MIDOSE-1310 file (N, C-alpha, C; in nm, 2 decimals, decimal comma, always signed):
residues 153
pdrl	-8,05/-19,66/-10,98/-8,08/-19,54/-10,90/-8,01/-19,54/-10,77; -8,08/-19,49/-10,65/-8,01/-19,47/-10,53/-7,94/-19,59/-10,47; -7,99/-19,71/-10,49/-7,93/-19,83/-10,43/-7,80/-19,88/-10,50; -7,78/-19,82/-10,62/-7,66/-19,85/-10,70/-7,55/-19,76/-10,68
elpa	-7,58/-19,65/-10,60/-7,47/-19,55/-10,60/-7,35/-19,60/-10,51; -7,38/-19,67/-10,40/-7,26/-19,72/-10,32/-7,19/-19,82/-10,38; -7,24/-19,93/-10,46/-7,17/-20,03/-10,52/-7,08/-19,97/-10,63; -7,15/-19,87/-10,70/-7,09/-19,80/-10,81/-6,96/-19,73/-10,76
gvlt	-6,97/-19,66/-10,65/-6,87/-19,58/-10,59/-6,75/-19,67/-10,55; -6,78/-19,77/-10,48/-6,70/-19,87/-10,43/-6,61/-19,93/-10,55; -6,69/-19,98/-10,65/-6,63/-20,03/-10,78/-6,53/-19,94/-10,84; -6,59/-19,81/-10,87/-6,50/-19,70/-10,92/-6,37/-19,68/-10,84
tali	-6,38/-19,68/-10,71/-6,28/-19,64/-10,64/-6,16/-19,76/-10,64; -6,22/-19,88/-10,63/-6,13/-20,00/-10,64/-6,06/-20,01/-10,78; -6,13/-19,96/-10,89/-6,07/-19,97/-11,02/-5,95/-19,86/-11,03; -5,99/-19,75/-10,97/-5,88/-19,64/-10,97/-5,77/-19,67/-10,89
ilwl	-5,79/-19,73/-10,78/-5,66/-19,78/-10,69/-5,59/-19,89/-10,76; -5,65/-19,99/-10,82/-5,57/-20,09/-10,89/-5,50/-20,04/-11,01; -5,55/-19,93/-11,08/-5,50/-19,85/-11,19/-5,36/-19,79/-11,14; -5,38/-19,73/-11,02/-5,26/-19,65/-10,96/-5,16/-19,74/-10,91
lrgr	-5,19/-19,85/-10,87/-5,09/-19,96/-10,82/-5,00/-20,02/-10,92; -5,04/-20,01/-11,05/-4,98/-20,09/-11,14/-4,86/-20,02/-11,18; -4,76/-20,09/-11,23/-4,63/-20,01/-11,30/-4,56/-19,92/-11,22; -4,53/-19,81/-11,30/-4,45/-19,70/-11,25/-4,52/-19,58/-11,20
tlrl	-4,64/-19,58/-11,20/-4,72/-19,46/-11,17/-4,69/-19,40/-11,03; -4,69/-19,48/-10,93/-4,65/-19,43/-10,79/-4,50/-19,40/-10,78; -4,40/-19,46/-10,86/-4,26/-19,43/-10,86/-4,25/-19,30/-10,91; -4,33/-19,27/-11,03/-4,31/-19,15/-11,10/-4,35/-19,03/-11,03
hgae	-4,48/-19,05/-10,94/-4,53/-18,96/-10,85/-4,41/-18,91/-10,75; -4,35/-19,01/-10,70/-4,23/-18,99/-10,60/-4,12/-18,92/-10,67; -4,09/-18,95/-10,80/-3,98/-18,89/-10,87/-4,01/-18,75/-10,90; -4,15/-18,72/-10,93/-4,19/-18,57/-10,95/-4,16/-18,50/-10,83
hrai	-4,18/-18,54/-10,71/-4,16/-18,46/-10,59/-4,01/-18,45/-10,57; -3,93/-18,56/-10,60/-3,79/-18,55/-10,59/-3,74/-18,45/-10,69; -3,78/-18,44/-10,81/-3,73/-18,35/-10,91/-3,76/-18,20/-10,88; -3,88/-18,18/-10,81/-3,90/-18,04/-10,77/-3,82/-18,00/-10,66
aate	-3,81/-18,09/-10,56/-3,71/-18,07/-10,43/-3,59/-18,05/-10,49; -3,52/-18,11/-10,59/-3,40/-18,09/-10,65/-3,37/-17,97/-10,71; -3,48/-17,92/-10,77/-3,48/-17,80/-10,84/-3,48/-17,68/-10,73; -3,56/-17,70/-10,64/-3,56/-17,59/-10,53/-3,43/-17,58/-10,45
aral	-3,36/-17,70/-10,43/-3,24/-17,71/-10,37/-3,12/-17,67/-10,46; -3,14/-17,66/-10,59/-3,04/-17,63/-10,68/-2,95/-17,74/-10,68; -3,00/-17,87/-10,68/-2,92/-17,99/-10,69/-2,96/-18,08/-10,81; -3,00/-18,02/-10,92/-3,03/-18,10/-11,04/-2,93/-18,19/-11,09
taaw	-2,81/-18,14/-11,10/-2,69/-18,23/-11,14/-2,68/-18,36/-11,04; -2,68/-18,31/-10,92/-2,64/-18,43/-10,81/-2,78/-18,53/-10,81; -2,89/-18,48/-10,84/-3,00/-18,58/-10,85/-3,00/-18,67/-10,96; -2,95/-18,59/-11,08/-2,94/-18,67/-11,21/-2,84/-18,79/-11,18
agta	-2,72/-18,75/-11,12/-2,61/-18,84/-11,09/-2,66/-18,96/-10,99; -2,77/-18,92/-10,91/-2,80/-19,01/-10,81/-2,73/-18,98/-10,68; -2,66/-18,89/-10,67/-2,57/-18,86/-10,55/-2,66/-18,78/-10,44; -2,77/-18,71/-10,49/-2,85/-18,63/-10,41/-2,99/-18,71/-10,42
rpsr	-3,05/-18,73/-10,31/-3,18/-18,80/-10,31/-3,29/-18,72/-10,23; -3,33/-18,61/-10,29/-3,43/-18,54/-10,21/-3,55/-18,61/-10,17; -3,63/-18,58/-10,09/-3,76/-18,66/-10,03/-3,86/-18,68/-10,15; -3,92/-18,80/-10,15/-4,03/-18,82/-10,23/-4,16/-18,77/-10,17
fasr	-4,16/-18,70/-10,05/-4,28/-18,64/-9,99/-4,27/-18,49/-10,01; -4,38/-18,43/-10,05/-4,39/-18,29/-10,08/-4,51/-18,23/-10,02; -4,48/-18,10/-9,94/-4,59/-18,05/-9,88/-4,69/-17,99/-9,97; -4,66/-17,95/-10,08/-4,74/-17,89/-10,18/-4,82/-18,00/-10,28
cgtn	-4,81/-18,12/-10,25/-4,87/-18,23/-10,32/-5,03/-18,22/-10,32; -5,08/-18,25/-10,43/-5,23/-18,24/-10,43/-5,29/-18,35/-10,33; -5,22/-18,44/-10,29/-5,27/-18,54/-10,18/-5,29/-18,45/-10,05; -5,20/-18,36/-10,02/-5,21/-18,29/-9,90/-5,34/-18,19/-9,91
faal	-5,36/-18,14/-10,03/-5,46/-18,06/-10,06/-5,60/-18,15/-10,04; -5,61/-18,26/-10,10/-5,72/-18,36/-10,08/-5,75/-18,39/-9,92; -5,64/-18,42/-9,86/-5,65/-18,45/-9,72/-5,71/-18,33/-9,64; -5,68/-18,21/-9,67/-5,74/-18,10/-9,62/-5,90/-18,07/-9,66
aipi	-5,91/-18,09/-9,79/-6,04/-18,06/-9,85/-6,15/-18,15/-9,81; -6,13/-18,28/-9,79/-6,22/-18,38/-9,76/-6,29/-18,35/-9,61; -6,22/-18,32/-9,52/-6,29/-18,29/-9,38/-6,36/-18,16/-9,39; -6,28/-18,06/-9,46/-6,35/-17,93/-9,46/-6,48/-17,93/-9,54
ttvf	-6,49/-18,01/-9,66/-6,60/-18,01/-9,72/-6,71/-18,08/-9,65; -6,67/-18,18/-9,58/-6,77/-18,27/-9,49/-6,83/-18,19/-9,39; -6,75/-18,10/-9,31/-6,80/-18,00/-9,22/-6,89/-17,91/-9,28; -6,85/-17,85/-9,38/-6,95/-17,73/-9,45/-7,08/-17,80/-9,49
dglv	-7,07/-17,93/-9,55/-7,18/-17,99/-9,60/-7,29/-18,01/-9,49; -7,23/-18,05/-9,36/-7,31/-18,07/-9,25/-7,38/-17,93/-9,20; -7,31/-17,83/-9,21/-7,34/-17,70/-9,15/-7,44/-17,62/-9,23; -7,43/-17,64/-9,36/-7,51/-17,56/-9,46/-7,65/-17,63/-9,48
psva	-7,76/-17,58/-9,44/-7,89/-17,65/-9,47/-7,92/-17,65/-9,63; -7,96/-17,76/-9,66/-8,01/-17,78/-9,79/-8,15/-17,70/-9,82; -8,14/-17,59/-9,88/-8,26/-17,51/-9,90/-8,34/-17,56/-10,02; -8,41/-17,47/-10,08/-8,50/-17,50/-10,19/-8,43/-17,58/-10,30
apal	-8,31/-17,55/-10,34/-8,24/-17,60/-10,46/-8,11/-17,68/-10,41; -8,12/-17,81/-10,39/-8,01/-17,89/-10,33/-7,88/-17,87/-10,42; -7,91/-17,86/-10,55/-7,78/-17,85/-10,64/-7,71/-17,72/-10,62; -7,79/-17,61/-10,59/-7,72/-17,49/-10,56/-7,66/-17,49/-10,43
tgaf	-7,71/-17,57/-10,33/-7,65/-17,58/-10,19/-7,52/-17,67/-10,22; -7,52/-17,77/-10,30/-7,40/-17,83/-10,32/-7,29/-17,76/-10,38; -7,33/-17,68/-10,49/-7,23/-17,59/-10,56/-7,18/-17,49/-10,46; -7,27/-17,42/-10,38/-7,22/-17,32/-10,27/-7,12/-17,40/-10,17
vavv	-7,15/-17,51/-10,13/-7,06/-17,58/-10,04/-6,92/-17,61/-10,10; -6,93/-17,66/-10,23/-6,81/-17,69/-10,30/-6,72/-17,57/-10,31; -6,78/-17,46/-10,35/-6,69/-17,34/-10,38/-6,64/-17,29/-10,26; -6,72/-17,27/-10,15/-6,67/-17,22/-10,03/-6,57/-17,32/-9,96
sigv	-6,58/-17,45/-9,97/-6,50/-17,55/-9,92/-6,36/-17,55/-9,99; -6,37/-17,54/-10,12/-6,23/-17,52/-10,20/-6,17/-17,40/-10,17; -6,24/-17,29/-10,15/-6,17/-17,17/-10,12/-6,12/-17,16/-9,98; -6,19/-17,21/-9,88/-6,12/-17,22/-9,74/-6,01/-17,32/-9,75
tmel	-6,02/-17,43/-9,81/-5,91/-17,53/-9,82/-5,78/-17,47/-9,88; -5,80/-17,38/-9,99/-5,69/-17,33/-10,07/-5,62/-17,22/-9,97; -5,70/-17,14/-9,90/-5,63/-17,05/-9,80/-5,57/-17,12/-9,69; -5,61/-17,23/-9,64/-5,56/-17,30/-9,54/-5,43/-17,37/-9,59
wkav	-5,44/-17,43/-9,71/-5,32/-17,50/-9,77/-5,21/-17,40/-9,80; -5,23/-17,28/-9,84/-5,13/-17,17/-9,84/-5,06/-17,13/-9,72; -5,15/-17,14/-9,61/-5,10/-17,09/-9,48/-5,01/-17,20/-9,42; -5,05/-17,33/-9,45/-4,96/-17,44/-9,38/-4,83/-17,44/-9,46
qhps	-4,81/-17,39/-9,57/-4,69/-17,39/-9,65/-4,57/-17,31/-9,58; -4,61/-17,22/-9,50/-4,50/-17,13/-9,43/-4,42/-17,23/-9,35; -4,29/-17,22/-9,36/-4,20/-17,31/-9,30/-4,21/-17,29/-9,14; -4,23/-17,19/-9,08/-4,23/-17,17/-8,94/-4,38/-17,16/-8,89
gllr	-4,47/-17,20/-8,97/-4,61/-17,18/-8,93/-4,65/-17,28/-8,82; -4,75/-17,24/-8,75/-4,80/-17,33/-8,64/-4,89/-17,43/-8,71; -4,95/-17,40/-8,82/-5,05/-17,50/-8,89/-4,98/-17,60/-8,97; -4,86/-17,62/-8,96/-4,78/-17,73/-9,03/-4,82/-17,87/-9,00
glll	-4,87/-17,88/-8,88/-4,91/-18,01/-8,84/-5,04/-18,06/-8,91; -5,10/-17,96/-8,98/-5,23/-18,01/-9,06/-5,17/-18,08/-9,18; -5,04/-18,08/-9,21/-5,01/-18,15/-9,33/-4,98/-18,29/-9,31; -4,98/-18,34/-9,18/-4,94/-18,47/-9,14/-5,03/-18,57/-9,21
pgla	-5,16/-18,56/-9,21/-5,25/-18,66/-9,27/-5,21/-18,66/-9,42; -5,19/-18,56/-9,49/-5,15/-18,56/-9,63/-5,02/-18,62/-9,66; -4,92/-18,59/-9,58/-4,79/-18,66/-9,59/-4,80/-18,81/-9,56; -4,89/-18,85/-9,47/-4,91/-18,99/-9,44/-4,98/-19,05/-9,55
lqrl	-5,06/-18,99/-9,62/-5,14/-19,05/-9,75/-5,03/-19,06/-9,85; -4,94/-18,98/-9,86/-4,83/-18,99/-9,96/-4,75/-19,12/-9,95; -4,76/-19,19/-9,84/-4,69/-19,31/-9,83/-4,77/-19,42/-9,92; -4,90/-19,39/-9,95/-4,98/-19,47/-10,03/-4,96/-19,42/-10,18
ttre	-4,96/-19,30/-10,19/-4,97/-19,25/-10,34/-4,83/-19,22/-10,41; -4,73/-19,25/-10,33/-4,59/-19,25/-10,38/-4,52/-19,36/-10,36; -4,42/-19,41/-10,44/-4,32/-19,52/-10,40/-4,18/-19,45/-10,43; -4,08/-19,51/-10,35/-3,94/-19,47/-10,38/-3,91/-19,49/-10,53
peld	-3,86/-19,38/-10,59/-3,84/-19,39/-10,73/-3,71/-19,44/-10,76; -3,69/-19,52/-10,87/-3,55/-19,57/-10,92/-3,49/-19,44/-10,98; -3,36/-19,46/-11,01/-3,28/-19,34/-11,08/-3,34/-19,31/-11,22; -3,39/-19,40/-11,29/-3,45/-19,38/-11,42/-3,57/-19,31/-11,41
dtrv	-3,65/-19,34/-11,31/-3,77/-19,26/-11,28/-3,75/-19,11/-11,25; -3,65/-19,09/-11,16/-3,60/-18,95/-11,13/-3,55/-18,87/-11,24; -3,48/-18,96/-11,33/-3,43/-18,88/-11,46/-3,56/-18,84/-11,55; -3,65/-18,92/-11,56/-3,78/-18,88/-11,62/-3,84/-18,75/-11,58
alra	-3,84/-18,75/-11,44/-3,91/-18,63/-11,38/-3,82/-18,51/-11,39; -3,68/-18,53/-11,39/-3,59/-18,43/-11,40/-3,60/-18,36/-11,55; -3,62/-18,44/-11,64/-3,63/-18,40/-11,78/-3,75/-18,32/-11,79; -3,86/-18,36/-11,73/-3,99/-18,29/-11,73/-3,98/-18,16/-11,68
vasv	-3,92/-18,14/-11,55/-3,89/-18,02/-11,48/-3,82/-17,93/-11,58; -3,69/-17,99/-11,63/-3,60/-17,90/-11,71/-3,68/-17,84/-11,83; -3,76/-17,92/-11,89/-3,85/-17,87/-12,00/-3,94/-17,76/-11,96; -4,00/-17,77/-11,85/-4,08/-17,65/-11,80/-4,00/-17,53/-11,77
lrre	-3,88/-17,56/-11,71/-3,80/-17,43/-11,67/-3,75/-17,38/-11,81; -3,72/-17,45/-11,91/-3,68/-17,39/-12,03/-3,78/-17,29/-12,09; -3,90/-17,35/-12,08/-4,02/-17,26/-12,15/-4,04/-17,14/-12,06; -4,03/-17,17/-11,93/-4,06/-17,03/-11,83/-3,95/-16,93/-11,84
l	-3,82/-16,97/-11,86/-3,73/-16,87/-11,86/-3,70/-16,79/-11,99
């Protein structure tokens, strides 16, 4: 019941973190960012050769979204009173929080925007969720991006 929620949450979080830290997962996450940045800079060939090394940090990463969503959801959860149906209140808070976060996330993507500083916590978190990829990792990500581009064009 209730007394098991905290230990279960801690155990689940620890297992997820241990799973993420194993093997190539974090390097491939960095390689994904690098491949997308290379695509946007039209530097696919140079990235494949290893002569271009775009950043492993990305402003549009889901880590940035989560870093914005968590405090926004926490604030909304504290502001919205739990009325007759707590499940409906939770659903309302979730939908509004995600909507506000999405709009804010889109606003901070503007290169000259004053809100870009809001990305700093997410970019700092990417130090934990990405690792510097090896060239082979980058090539795996470049193949994946090329596959998507072939289907889209």
